[in-house]
MDAnalysis code that builds the backbone (N, CA, C; Angstrom):
import MDAnalysis as mda
import numpy as np

u = mda.Universe.empty(711, n_residues=237, atom_resindex=np.repeat(np.arange(237), 3), trajectory=True)
u.add_TopologyAttr("name", ["N", "CA", "C"] * 237)
u.add_TopologyAttr("resid", np.arange(1, 238))
u.add_TopologyAttr("resname", ["UNK", "UNK", "UNK", "UNK", "UNK", "UNK", "UNK", "UNK", "UNK", "UNK", "UNK", "UNK", "UNK", "UNK", "UNK", "UNK", "UNK", "UNK", "UNK", "UNK", "UNK", "UNK", "UNK", "UNK", "UNK", "UNK", "UNK", "UNK", "UNK", "UNK", "UNK", "UNK", "UNK", "UNK", "UNK", "UNK", "UNK", "UNK", "UNK", "UNK", "UNK", "UNK", "UNK", "UNK", "UNK", "UNK", "UNK", "UNK", "UNK", "UNK", "UNK", "UNK", "UNK", "UNK", "UNK", "UNK", "UNK", "UNK", "UNK", "UNK", "UNK", "UNK", "UNK", "UNK", "UNK", "UNK", "UNK", "UNK", "UNK", "UNK", "UNK", "UNK", "UNK", "UNK", "UNK", "UNK", "UNK", "UNK", "UNK", "UNK", "UNK", "UNK", "UNK", "UNK", "UNK", "UNK", "UNK", "UNK", "UNK", "UNK", "UNK", "UNK", "UNK", "UNK", "UNK", "UNK", "UNK", "UNK", "UNK", "UNK", "UNK", "UNK", "UNK", "UNK", "UNK", "UNK", "UNK", "UNK", "UNK", "UNK", "UNK", "UNK", "UNK", "UNK", "UNK", "UNK", "UNK", "UNK", "UNK", "UNK", "UNK", "UNK", "UNK", "UNK", "UNK", "UNK", "UNK", "UNK", "UNK", "UNK", "UNK", "UNK", "UNK", "UNK", "UNK", "UNK", "UNK", "UNK", "UNK", "UNK", "UNK", "UNK", "UNK", "UNK", "UNK", "UNK", "UNK", "UNK", "UNK", "UNK", "UNK", "UNK", "UNK", "UNK", "UNK", "UNK", "UNK", "UNK", "UNK", "UNK", "UNK", "UNK", "UNK", "UNK", "UNK", "UNK", "UNK", "UNK", "UNK", "UNK", "UNK", "UNK", "UNK", "UNK", "UNK", "UNK", "UNK", "UNK", "UNK", "UNK", "UNK", "UNK", "UNK", "UNK", "UNK", "UNK", "UNK", "UNK", "UNK", "UNK", "UNK", "UNK", "UNK", "UNK", "UNK", "UNK", "UNK", "UNK", "UNK", "UNK", "UNK", "UNK", "UNK", "UNK", "UNK", "UNK", "UNK", "UNK", "UNK", "UNK", "UNK", "UNK", "UNK", "UNK", "UNK", "UNK", "UNK", "UNK", "UNK", "UNK", "UNK", "UNK", "UNK", "UNK", "UNK", "UNK", "UNK", "UNK", "UNK", "UNK", "UNK", "UNK", "UNK", "UNK", "UNK", "UNK", "UNK"])
u.atoms.positions = np.array([
    [14.642, 33.016, 24.045],
    [13.833, 31.977, 24.720],
    [13.201, 31.199, 23.432],
    [13.485, 29.556, 23.466],
    [13.009, 29.019, 22.397],
    [11.423, 28.442, 22.687],
    [10.901, 28.567, 21.595],
    [9.373, 28.539, 21.862],
    [9.342, 26.917, 21.163],
    [8.199, 26.303, 21.736],
    [7.974, 24.939, 21.189],
    [6.448, 24.894, 20.981],
    [6.222, 24.122, 19.989],
    [4.933, 24.025, 19.067],
    [3.972, 23.060, 19.970],
    [2.784, 23.295, 20.150],
    [2.076, 22.267, 20.750],
    [1.482, 21.426, 19.902],
    [0.982, 20.171, 20.498],
    [0.473, 19.178, 19.742],
    [-0.528, 19.426, 18.509],
    [-1.184, 20.492, 19.048],
    [-2.335, 21.212, 18.323],
    [-1.856, 21.785, 17.098],
    [-1.112, 22.584, 17.340],
    [-0.261, 23.352, 16.230],
    [0.699, 22.380, 15.297],
    [1.258, 21.560, 15.548],
    [2.006, 20.422, 14.994],
    [0.935, 19.733, 13.822],
    [-0.121, 19.202, 14.779],
    [-1.278, 18.564, 13.775],
    [-1.691, 19.639, 12.683],
    [-1.841, 20.925, 12.974],
    [-2.215, 21.870, 11.935],
    [-1.195, 21.998, 10.826],
    [-0.214, 22.036, 11.150],
    [0.959, 22.156, 10.076],
    [1.113, 21.161, 9.311],
    [0.984, 19.698, 9.880],
    [0.830, 18.632, 9.168],
    [-0.246, 18.637, 8.337],
    [-1.364, 18.822, 8.582],
    [-2.621, 18.719, 8.026],
    [-2.339, 19.740, 6.792],
    [-1.735, 21.167, 6.757],
    [-1.771, 21.989, 5.815],
    [-0.685, 21.690, 5.046],
    [0.446, 20.859, 5.357],
    [1.310, 20.411, 4.286],
    [0.777, 19.285, 3.562],
    [0.441, 18.273, 4.090],
    [-0.228, 17.192, 3.585],
    [-1.251, 17.575, 2.422],
    [-2.189, 18.389, 2.764],
    [-3.446, 18.700, 2.120],
    [-2.788, 19.480, 0.791],
    [-1.758, 20.454, 1.126],
    [-1.177, 21.128, 0.032],
    [-0.457, 20.419, -0.762],
    [0.085, 19.332, -0.646],
    [0.901, 18.270, -1.520],
    [-0.106, 17.709, -2.294],
    [-1.451, 17.065, -1.632],
    [-2.227, 16.276, -2.569],
    [-2.885, 17.135, -3.404],
    [-3.348, 18.502, -2.900],
    [-4.212, 19.195, -3.689],
    [-3.241, 19.514, -5.019],
    [-1.955, 20.067, -4.844],
    [-1.182, 20.473, -5.983],
    [-1.162, 19.310, -7.074],
    [-0.980, 17.971, -6.477],
    [-0.869, 16.896, -7.469],
    [-2.059, 16.485, -8.192],
    [-3.445, 16.827, -7.387],
    [-4.564, 16.935, -7.881],
    [-4.756, 18.132, -8.999],
    [-4.277, 19.337, -8.871],
    [-4.221, 20.194, -9.783],
    [-3.442, 19.977, -10.881],
    [-2.205, 19.418, -10.858],
    [-1.613, 19.252, -12.162],
    [-2.172, 18.057, -12.842],
    [-2.752, 16.972, -12.239],
    [-3.568, 16.007, -13.020],
    [-4.667, 16.508, -13.803],
    [-5.509, 17.514, -13.152],
    [-6.654, 18.031, -14.114],
    [-6.049, 18.914, -15.101],
    [-5.001, 19.806, -14.594],
    [-4.637, 20.749, -15.568],
    [-3.838, 20.223, -16.778],
    [-3.420, 19.175, -16.693],
    [-2.637, 18.572, -17.796],
    [-3.232, 17.301, -18.599],
    [-3.577, 17.347, -19.630],
    [-4.427, 16.191, -20.528],
    [-3.374, 15.213, -20.449],
    [-1.845, 15.547, -20.765],
    [-0.955, 14.299, -21.346],
    [-0.811, 13.736, -20.023],
    [-0.790, 14.355, -18.839],
    [-0.512, 13.541, -17.498],
    [-1.763, 12.859, -16.971],
    [-3.094, 13.463, -17.259],
    [-4.142, 12.744, -16.865],
    [-4.187, 11.653, -17.661],
    [-3.938, 11.469, -19.111],
    [-4.047, 10.276, -20.148],
    [-3.101, 9.333, -19.389],
    [-1.800, 9.549, -19.138],
    [-0.926, 8.445, -18.851],
    [-1.379, 7.763, -17.468],
    [-1.853, 8.807, -16.517],
    [-2.328, 8.253, -15.400],
    [-3.378, 7.346, -15.607],
    [-4.337, 7.607, -16.261],
    [-5.636, 6.982, -16.331],
    [-5.177, 5.834, -17.148],
    [-4.250, 5.578, -18.301],
    [-3.872, 4.205, -18.897],
    [-3.008, 3.298, -17.828],
    [-2.265, 3.922, -16.909],
    [-1.759, 3.052, -15.984],
    [-2.803, 2.483, -15.129],
    [-3.547, 3.132, -14.476],
    [-4.722, 2.501, -13.696],
    [-5.458, 1.688, -14.517],
    [-5.772, 1.626, -15.537],
    [-6.598, 0.810, -16.172],
    [-5.791, -0.427, -16.414],
    [-4.435, -0.467, -16.847],
    [-3.482, -1.451, -16.808],
    [-3.514, -2.306, -15.632],
    [-3.493, -1.479, -14.445],
    [-3.216, -2.219, -13.049],
    [-4.627, -3.040, -12.613],
    [-5.748, -2.422, -13.022],
    [-6.991, -2.829, -12.808],
    [-7.250, -4.171, -13.562],
    [-6.592, -4.222, -14.571],
    [-6.607, -5.431, -15.501],
    [-5.823, -6.622, -15.161],
    [-4.783, -6.334, -14.364],
    [-3.985, -7.376, -13.926],
    [-3.016, -7.675, -14.880],
    [-2.803, -6.894, -16.019],
    [-1.727, -7.080, -17.231],
    [-0.529, -6.826, -16.912],
    [0.321, -8.023, -16.517],
    [1.784, -7.756, -16.295],
    [2.539, -7.333, -17.345],
    [2.432, -8.040, -18.470],
    [3.097, -7.771, -19.710],
    [2.883, -6.267, -20.043],
    [1.480, -5.802, -20.135],
    [1.172, -4.357, -20.678],
    [1.821, -3.332, -19.718],
    [1.845, -3.678, -18.398],
    [2.602, -2.876, -17.464],
    [3.911, -2.656, -17.674],
    [4.290, -3.802, -17.850],
    [6.037, -3.738, -18.180],
    [6.136, -2.809, -19.505],
    [5.376, -2.992, -20.494],
    [5.504, -2.353, -21.844],
    [5.348, -0.746, -21.431],
    [4.273, -0.544, -20.603],
    [3.981, 0.838, -20.321],
    [5.044, 1.505, -19.834],
    [5.598, 0.773, -18.446],
    [6.722, 1.281, -17.773],
    [7.914, 1.720, -18.660],
    [8.407, 0.418, -19.646],
    [9.467, 0.733, -20.557],
    [9.359, 1.434, -21.371],
    [8.065, 2.264, -21.919],
    [7.970, 3.013, -22.917],
    [8.569, 4.386, -22.457],
    [8.711, 4.476, -21.417],
    [9.361, 5.850, -21.087],
    [10.903, 5.974, -20.791],
    [11.580, 4.910, -21.414],
    [12.935, 5.056, -21.569],
    [13.550, 5.128, -20.288],
    [14.767, 6.173, -20.267],
    [15.547, 6.194, -19.183],
    [14.710, 6.760, -17.941],
    [13.427, 7.237, -17.920],
    [12.629, 7.545, -16.791],
    [11.724, 6.422, -16.501],
    [12.009, 5.205, -16.934],
    [11.168, 4.147, -16.500],
    [11.259, 3.823, -15.110],
    [12.489, 3.712, -14.631],
    [12.374, 3.558, -13.055],
    [11.545, 4.586, -12.076],
    [11.648, 5.624, -12.659],
    [10.749, 6.932, -11.838],
    [9.495, 6.716, -12.155],
    [9.050, 6.143, -13.356],
    [7.679, 6.058, -13.589],
    [7.303, 4.954, -12.666],
    [7.906, 3.669, -12.684],
    [7.419, 2.737, -11.749],
    [7.519, 2.966, -10.403],
    [8.197, 3.848, -10.104],
    [8.220, 4.337, -8.521],
    [6.767, 5.343, -8.265],
    [6.772, 6.290, -9.230],
    [5.408, 6.767, -8.937],
    [4.149, 6.112, -9.096],
    [4.451, 5.101, -10.097],
    [3.115, 4.086, -10.004],
    [2.811, 3.316, -8.636],
    [3.908, 3.051, -7.934],
    [3.747, 2.291, -6.490],
    [2.965, 3.413, -5.648],
    [3.369, 4.598, -5.681],
    [2.822, 5.688, -4.682],
    [1.346, 5.873, -5.184],
    [1.111, 5.934, -6.528],
    [-0.382, 6.088, -7.257],
    [-1.255, 5.102, -6.622],
    [-0.735, 3.471, -6.605],
    [-1.592, 2.626, -6.343],
    [-1.869, 2.655, -4.944],
    [-1.080, 3.296, -4.025],
    [-1.331, 3.474, -2.534],
    [-2.482, 4.461, -2.393],
    [-2.633, 5.222, -3.235],
    [-3.644, 6.507, -3.042],
    [-4.950, 5.936, -3.740],
    [-4.839, 5.068, -4.645],
    [-5.886, 4.569, -5.450],
    [-6.231, 3.182, -5.095],
    [-6.261, 2.978, -3.791],
    [-6.558, 1.598, -3.249],
    [-8.000, 0.921, -3.931],
    [-8.166, -0.206, -4.333],
    [-7.320, -1.240, -3.933],
    [-6.468, -1.821, -5.102],
    [-6.041, -1.195, -6.032],
    [-5.203, -1.501, -6.937],
    [-4.136, -2.451, -6.640],
    [-3.622, -3.564, -7.240],
    [-2.788, -4.406, -6.728],
    [-1.383, -4.006, -6.659],
    [-0.552, -3.985, -5.904],
    [0.760, -3.238, -5.717],
    [1.671, -4.348, -6.260],
    [1.412, -5.713, -6.058],
    [2.231, -6.822, -6.404],
    [2.590, -6.964, -7.934],
    [1.392, -6.487, -8.696],
    [1.635, -6.423, -10.110],
    [2.729, -5.803, -10.517],
    [3.168, -4.374, -9.860],
    [4.383, -3.635, -10.116],
    [5.449, -4.409, -9.682],
    [5.599, -5.437, -8.639],
    [6.450, -6.029, -8.463],
    [6.974, -6.914, -9.614],
    [5.676, -7.707, -10.038],
    [6.230, -8.584, -11.165],
    [6.645, -7.696, -12.306],
    [6.064, -6.698, -12.740],
    [6.445, -6.035, -13.883],
    [7.704, -5.396, -13.630],
    [8.142, -5.187, -12.646],
    [9.739, -4.604, -12.190],
    [10.617, -5.679, -12.588],
    [10.115, -6.981, -11.936],
    [11.093, -8.135, -12.224],
    [11.255, -8.407, -13.670],
    [10.155, -8.353, -14.299],
    [10.189, -8.456, -15.660],
    [10.882, -7.509, -16.417],
    [10.868, -6.329, -16.458],
    [11.599, -5.022, -16.907],
    [12.804, -5.132, -16.511],
    [13.376, -5.281, -15.297],
    [14.797, -4.710, -14.989],
    [15.334, -5.823, -14.269],
    [14.898, -7.092, -14.128],
    [15.577, -8.222, -13.578],
    [15.182, -8.586, -11.973],
    [15.627, -9.572, -11.333],
    [15.495, -9.891, -10.013],
    [15.906, -8.770, -9.113],
    [17.369, -8.416, -9.191],
    [18.091, -7.688, -8.284],
    [17.285, -6.174, -8.538],
    [17.615, -5.669, -9.764],
    [17.440, -4.151, -9.704],
    [15.726, -4.018, -9.777],
    [14.992, -4.724, -10.457],
    [13.690, -5.004, -10.092],
    [13.137, -5.020, -8.763],
    [13.592, -6.078, -8.091],
    [13.665, -6.266, -6.501],
    [13.921, -4.963, -5.777],
    [15.101, -4.490, -5.990],
    [15.209, -3.062, -5.478],
    [14.241, -2.017, -5.770],
    [14.083, -1.807, -6.762],
    [13.111, -0.615, -7.085],
    [11.710, -0.894, -6.457],
    [11.232, -2.100, -6.603],
    [9.911, -2.294, -5.883],
    [10.100, -1.897, -4.316],
    [11.168, -2.280, -3.670],
    [11.476, -2.357, -2.294],
    [11.378, -0.802, -1.874],
    [12.217, -0.023, -2.462],
    [12.432, 1.437, -2.346],
    [11.106, 2.131, -2.546],
    [10.306, 1.657, -3.972],
    [8.987, 2.218, -4.314],
    [7.891, 2.077, -2.898],
    [7.878, 0.627, -2.589],
    [6.846, 0.332, -1.614],
    [7.119, 1.178, -0.045],
    [8.433, 1.102, 0.131],
    [8.780, 2.000, 1.450],
    [8.505, 3.417, 1.362],
    [8.565, 4.199, 0.222],
    [8.062, 5.270, -0.120],
    [6.669, 5.441, -0.278],
    [5.851, 4.513, -0.581],
    [4.377, 4.496, -0.897],
    [3.982, 4.461, 0.642],
    [4.449, 3.693, 1.591],
    [4.087, 3.221, 2.831],
    [4.656, 4.631, 3.441],
    [5.483, 5.226, 3.464],
    [5.816, 6.601, 4.083],
    [4.859, 7.596, 3.779],
    [4.403, 7.944, 2.454],
    [3.427, 8.799, 2.305],
    [2.137, 8.545, 2.902],
    [1.893, 7.056, 2.784],
    [0.277, 6.688, 3.258],
    [0.569, 6.794, 4.926],
    [1.486, 6.737, 5.325],
    [1.622, 7.138, 7.068],
    [1.167, 8.352, 7.292],
    [2.089, 9.401, 6.633],
    [1.908, 10.730, 6.688],
    [0.774, 11.352, 6.412],
    [-0.010, 10.967, 5.351],
    [-1.272, 11.026, 4.866],
    [-2.251, 10.799, 6.082],
    [-1.990, 9.695, 6.861],
    [-2.907, 9.549, 7.902],
    [-2.556, 10.369, 8.847],
    [-1.479, 10.609, 9.136],
    [-1.152, 11.492, 10.645],
    [-1.529, 12.977, 10.075],
    [-1.366, 13.330, 8.977],
    [-1.627, 14.703, 8.450],
    [-3.006, 15.178, 8.524],
    [-3.945, 14.114, 7.922],
    [-5.292, 14.658, 7.442],
    [-6.197, 13.895, 8.463],
    [-6.097, 12.798, 9.178],
    [-6.712, 12.222, 10.363],
    [-7.757, 11.040, 9.711],
    [-8.339, 10.671, 10.566],
    [-9.137, 9.501, 10.278],
    [-10.353, 9.742, 9.336],
    [-10.994, 10.747, 9.298],
    [-12.001, 10.538, 8.064],
    [-11.520, 10.901, 6.686],
    [-10.501, 11.339, 6.534],
    [-9.794, 11.493, 5.160],
    [-9.158, 9.874, 4.907],
    [-8.777, 9.308, 5.908],
    [-8.357, 7.735, 5.747],
    [-9.356, 6.791, 5.496],
    [-10.767, 7.193, 5.932],
    [-11.738, 6.297, 5.713],
    [-12.463, 6.509, 4.405],
    [-11.940, 7.735, 3.701],
    [-12.458, 8.043, 2.377],
    [-11.636, 7.175, 1.380],
    [-10.082, 7.151, 1.894],
    [-9.323, 6.430, 0.953],
    [-9.253, 4.912, 1.021],
    [-9.577, 4.435, 2.097],
    [-9.719, 2.835, 2.224],
    [-10.952, 2.350, 2.542],
    [-11.980, 3.263, 2.906],
    [-13.167, 2.605, 3.167],
    [-13.243, 2.656, 4.951],
    [-14.341, 2.814, 5.357],
    [-14.521, 2.583, 7.037],
    [-14.445, 1.151, 7.275],
    [-14.700, 0.231, 6.645],
    [-14.530, -1.229, 6.989],
    [-12.879, -1.449, 6.898],
    [-12.215, -1.005, 5.920],
    [-10.702, -1.140, 5.923],
    [-9.995, -0.420, 7.353],
    [-10.615, 0.759, 7.663],
    [-9.964, 1.251, 8.811],
    [-10.262, 0.597, 9.999],
    [-11.720, 0.001, 10.305],
    [-11.971, -0.756, 11.431],
    [-10.984, -2.073, 11.378],
    [-11.101, -2.541, 10.281],
    [-10.033, -3.949, 10.271],
    [-8.625, -3.662, 10.541],
    [-8.207, -2.798, 10.158],
    [-6.815, -2.157, 10.647],
    [-6.521, -2.029, 11.977],
    [-7.720, -1.439, 12.626],
    [-7.813, -1.251, 14.037],
    [-7.858, -2.081, 14.910],
    [-8.732, -3.138, 14.439],
    [-8.480, -4.606, 14.884],
    [-7.136, -5.089, 14.914],
    [-6.504, -4.955, 13.788],
    [-5.178, -5.924, 13.737],
    [-4.316, -5.242, 14.725],
    [-4.045, -3.850, 14.825],
    [-3.235, -3.299, 15.860],
    [-3.590, -3.301, 17.331],
    [-4.894, -3.576, 17.545],
    [-5.428, -4.205, 18.797],
    [-4.810, -5.605, 19.070],
    [-5.220, -6.633, 18.109],
    [-4.625, -7.948, 18.165],
    [-3.067, -7.972, 18.398],
    [-2.306, -7.246, 17.543],
    [-0.925, -7.714, 17.628],
    [-0.083, -6.689, 18.134],
    [-0.528, -5.551, 18.525],
    [0.098, -4.483, 19.356],
    [1.259, -3.821, 18.363],
    [2.730, -4.008, 19.338],
    [3.786, -3.351, 18.892],
    [4.298, -4.150, 17.427],
    [3.782, -5.461, 17.299],
    [4.342, -6.196, 16.109],
    [3.424, -6.103, 14.950],
    [2.281, -5.129, 15.307],
    [1.499, -5.231, 14.253],
    [1.768, -5.012, 12.630],
    [2.892, -4.041, 12.471],
    [3.602, -3.549, 11.274],
    [4.197, -4.786, 10.666],
    [5.131, -5.316, 11.291],
    [5.993, -6.543, 10.813],
    [5.156, -7.705, 10.353],
    [4.158, -7.977, 11.309],
    [3.148, -9.163, 11.117],
    [2.361, -8.938, 9.830],
    [1.839, -7.719, 9.595],
    [1.196, -7.141, 8.505],
    [1.886, -7.360, 7.121],
    [3.036, -6.770, 7.206],
    [4.064, -6.985, 5.994],
    [4.291, -8.407, 5.519],
    [4.314, -9.298, 6.511],
    [4.572, -10.694, 6.123],
    [3.430, -11.660, 5.733],
    [2.398, -11.013, 5.776],
    [1.023, -11.553, 5.459],
    [0.330, -11.067, 4.365],
    [0.540, -11.820, 3.082],
    [0.064, -11.195, 1.906],
    [-1.377, -10.745, 1.684],
    [-2.355, -11.225, 2.578],
    [-3.809, -10.816, 2.403],
    [-3.917, -9.744, 3.262],
    [-3.097, -9.111, 3.862],
    [-3.653, -7.923, 4.716],
    [-3.171, -6.655, 3.799],
    [-4.170, -5.802, 3.845],
    [-3.752, -4.652, 3.084],
    [-2.788, -3.787, 3.412],
    [-1.829, -3.645, 2.404],
    [-0.479, -2.838, 2.640],
    [-0.864, -1.667, 3.286],
    [-1.738, -0.805, 2.091],
    [-2.131, 0.336, 2.259],
    [-2.877, 0.854, 3.492],
    [-4.044, 0.007, 3.909],
    [-4.742, 0.436, 4.969],
    [-3.857, 0.391, 6.424],
    [-2.954, -0.594, 6.450],
    [-2.133, -0.631, 7.722],
    [-1.193, 0.468, 7.692],
    [-0.874, 0.896, 6.469],
    [0.173, 2.189, 6.476],
    [-0.618, 3.459, 6.924],
    [-1.875, 3.686, 6.411],
    [-2.800, 4.844, 6.470],
    [-3.149, 4.544, 8.258],
    [-3.557, 3.544, 8.550],
    [-4.078, 3.214, 10.027],
    [-2.815, 3.561, 10.981],
    [-1.559, 3.105, 10.696],
    [-0.588, 3.246, 11.490],
    [-0.159, 5.021, 11.829],
    [-0.583, 5.662, 10.756],
    [-0.249, 7.013, 11.004],
    [-1.500, 7.711, 12.049],
    [-2.677, 7.042, 12.116],
    [-3.652, 7.514, 13.121],
    [-3.004, 6.982, 14.614],
    [-2.116, 6.160, 14.852],
    [-1.563, 5.747, 15.835],
    [-0.617, 6.738, 16.487],
    [-0.246, 6.375, 17.814],
    [1.213, 7.026, 18.415],
    [2.333, 6.477, 18.035],
    [2.491, 5.565, 16.972],
    [3.833, 4.853, 16.493],
    [4.767, 5.759, 15.854],
    [5.927, 5.656, 16.432],
    [6.939, 6.578, 15.999],
    [7.236, 6.015, 14.343],
    [7.488, 6.997, 13.549],
    [7.684, 6.843, 12.328],
    [9.019, 6.084, 11.776],
    [9.978, 5.971, 12.661],
    [11.093, 5.150, 12.233],
    [10.853, 3.850, 12.434],
    [10.309, 3.318, 13.550],
    [9.494, 2.017, 13.891],
    [8.932, 1.392, 12.658],
    [7.865, 2.348, 12.446],
    [6.963, 1.791, 11.133],
    [7.806, 1.659, 10.193],
    [8.864, 2.447, 9.835],
    [9.516, 2.352, 8.459],
    [10.247, 1.047, 8.490],
    [11.180, 0.992, 9.742],
    [12.057, -0.253, 9.909],
    [11.206, -1.683, 9.704],
    [10.003, -1.583, 10.587],
    [9.191, -2.738, 10.348],
    [8.972, -3.287, 9.075],
    [8.310, -2.121, 8.179],
    [7.964, -2.189, 6.774],
    [9.050, -2.783, 6.139],
    [10.180, -2.026, 6.298],
    [11.436, -2.633, 5.195],
    [11.734, -4.079, 5.699],
    [11.741, -4.558, 6.886],
    [12.330, -5.732, 7.268],
    [11.140, -6.822, 6.676],
    [9.790, -6.219, 6.868],
    [8.596, -7.263, 6.496],
    [8.309, -7.499, 4.845],
    [8.820, -6.513, 4.140],
    [8.358, -6.655, 2.832],
    [9.530, -7.155, 1.882],
    [10.928, -7.427, 2.601],
    [11.951, -7.938, 1.778],
    [11.938, -9.148, 1.227],
    [11.285, -10.158, 1.610],
    [11.081, -11.422, 1.208],
    [10.019, -11.510, 0.078],
    [9.036, -10.908, 0.188],
    [7.846, -10.886, -1.097],
    [8.355, -10.170, -2.120],
    [9.307, -8.903, -1.851],
    [9.593, -7.943, -2.825],
    [10.547, -8.833, -3.874],
    [11.398, -9.489, -3.555],
    [12.353, -10.056, -4.474],
    [11.789, -11.338, -4.899],
    [10.795, -12.066, -4.270],
    [10.339, -13.257, -4.591],
    [9.418, -12.746, -5.817],
    [8.397, -11.900, -5.967],
    [7.849, -11.278, -6.897],
    [8.568, -10.873, -8.020],
    [9.780, -10.245, -7.918],
    [10.616, -9.796, -8.836],
    [11.134, -11.167, -9.559],
    [11.496, -12.138, -8.707],
    [12.059, -13.334, -9.300],
    [10.878, -14.091, -10.249],
    [9.992, -14.490, -9.785],
    [8.421, -14.736, -10.524],
    [8.354, -13.842, -11.904],
    [8.593, -12.635, -11.615],
    [8.094, -11.798, -12.734],
    [9.102, -11.918, -13.812],
    [10.596, -12.180, -13.474],
    [11.620, -12.253, -14.555],
    [11.340, -13.807, -15.028],
    [11.337, -14.562, -14.460],
    [11.510, -16.177, -14.729],
    [10.213, -16.502, -15.626],
    [9.015, -16.284, -14.670],
    [7.706, -16.862, -15.125],
    [6.621, -16.103, -15.064],
    [6.301, -14.852, -15.824],
    [5.503, -13.822, -15.620],
    [3.806, -14.593, -15.555],
    [3.728, -15.837, -16.032],
    [2.576, -16.287, -16.086],
    [2.232, -16.999, -14.977],
    [3.001, -16.957, -13.795],
    [2.690, -17.406, -12.779],
    [1.949, -16.571, -11.738],
    [1.693, -15.429, -12.282],
    [0.758, -14.463, -11.524],
    [-0.676, -15.101, -11.320],
    [-1.329, -15.952, -12.466],
    [-2.341, -16.632, -12.306],
    [-2.436, -17.516, -11.031],
    [-1.348, -18.245, -10.879],
    [-1.174, -19.077, -9.692],
    [-1.093, -18.209, -8.455],
    [-0.606, -17.170, -8.443],
    [-0.329, -16.272, -7.177],
    [-1.799, -15.834, -6.935],
    [-2.663, -15.126, -7.870],
    [-3.824, -14.651, -7.849],
    [-4.758, -16.165, -7.158],
    [-4.510, -17.193, -7.505],
    [-5.219, -18.373, -7.045],
    [-5.064, -18.666, -5.515],
    [-3.582, -18.359, -5.230],
    [-3.189, -18.688, -3.801],
    [-3.624, -17.766, -2.907],
    [-3.603, -16.321, -3.421],
    [-4.178, -15.277, -2.540],
    [-5.853, -15.681, -2.431],
    [-6.417, -15.967, -3.329],
    [-7.977, -16.319, -2.900],
    [-8.192, -17.290, -2.291],
    [-7.276, -18.388, -2.175],
    [-7.411, -19.686, -1.246],
    [-7.236, -18.948, 0.264],
    [-6.279, -18.151, 0.162],
    [-5.892, -17.804, 1.611],
    [-6.956, -16.842, 2.272],
    [-7.389, -15.917, 1.299],
    [-8.264, -14.962, 1.597],
    [-9.648, -15.836, 2.194],
    [-9.933, -16.897, 1.302],
    [-11.002, -17.683, 1.871],
    [-10.915, -18.230, 2.944],
    [-9.775, -18.709, 3.377],
    [-9.542, -19.492, 4.606],
    [-9.679, -18.233, 5.655],
    [-9.046, -17.306, 5.402],
    [-9.333, -16.074, 6.454],
    [-10.840, -15.792, 6.699],
    [-11.580, -15.415, 5.532],
    [-13.121, -15.215, 5.856],
    [-13.629, -16.475, 6.548],
    [-13.423, -17.779, 6.405],
    [-13.958, -18.972, 7.061],
    [-13.671, -18.656, 8.587],
    [-12.148, -18.361, 8.808],
    [-11.775, -18.453, 10.336],
    [-12.646, -17.323, 10.927],
    [-12.720, -16.134, 10.410],
    [-13.446, -15.115, 11.067],
    [-14.972, -15.248, 11.267],
    [-15.193, -15.894, 10.075],
    [-16.920, -16.468, 10.259],
    [-16.936, -17.297, 11.326],
    [-16.094, -18.249, 11.681],
    [-16.360, -19.473, 12.751],
    [-16.160, -18.266, 14.138],
    [-15.420, -17.604, 13.900],
    [-15.108, -16.856, 15.257],
    [-16.245, -16.215, 15.594],
    [-16.888, -15.337, 14.745],
    [-18.009, -14.475, 14.828],
    [-19.176, -15.351, 15.427],
    [-19.525, -16.436, 14.865],
    [-20.555, -17.247, 15.310],
    [-20.189, -17.960, 16.604],
    [-18.936, -18.335, 16.877],
    [-18.634, -18.727, 18.263],
    [-18.972, -17.578, 19.232],
    [-18.715, -16.448, 18.958],
    [-18.780, -15.417, 19.867],
    [-20.458, -15.292, 20.020],
    [-20.970, -15.322, 19.165],
    [-22.482, -15.124, 19.123],
    [-22.993, -16.183, 19.973],
    [-22.545, -17.234, 19.856],
    [-22.748, -18.647, 20.630],
    [-22.877, -18.434, 22.083],
    [-21.487, -17.821, 22.421],
    [-21.488, -17.392, 23.759],
    [-22.059, -16.324, 24.444],
    [-22.397, -15.405, 23.657],
    [-23.236, -14.298, 24.155],
    [-24.721, -14.981, 24.118],
    [-25.146, -15.863, 23.439],
    [-26.429, -16.158, 23.834],
    [-26.748, -17.062, 25.050],
    [-25.718, -17.751, 25.293],
    [-25.557, -18.698, 26.649],
    [-25.519, -17.942, 27.785],
    [-24.993, -16.688, 27.863],
    [-24.677, -15.799, 28.817],
    [-25.844, -15.360, 29.291],
])
């Protein structure tokens, strides 16, 4: 007679597997000075926004460069809020538009999948530690507002946190295949655009930062106006 695992048992298994993988990676990082130094150097370059430095770092690994780029994309999803689009720029600069874009696409899908399963396996409290309580709350509001289309819309809007949405999706009852399909469809345009800009004009990152800043400012202004409007309505009621 075939036995079926309960939802609680499945949750415990997911928790154990996810915690073991993350714990094992942590042990490797702490036990190996070489790996620790390489990871710290990559994080520092990402934090500085140095595209040329990031490209040189990736290419210094020779034939292992694509794998290192992929691992960096996964790393930045765990060490939010490091900017993922810097890697997309660097991949375009290092590997060209097609191969750099394809590498970023595959890497971003993998990072999103890992974030999703971390959220599903370890639960809300762990996700709040990774992206902050406010980040999870914002993602919750995004899902409430957009429903089934939340993932696809989030991937098309550059100011929405890629990682926070991925983690938060794991906390919902969303099917993984829909999450992955919506993510893949949503990231294609920006992925190859960043690779193109990275190969042709890496200095355009300054323009991109400025554009994101303007978009973020407009988003804050819109949210503030909505908040003040709701307060005014409450005061009248």
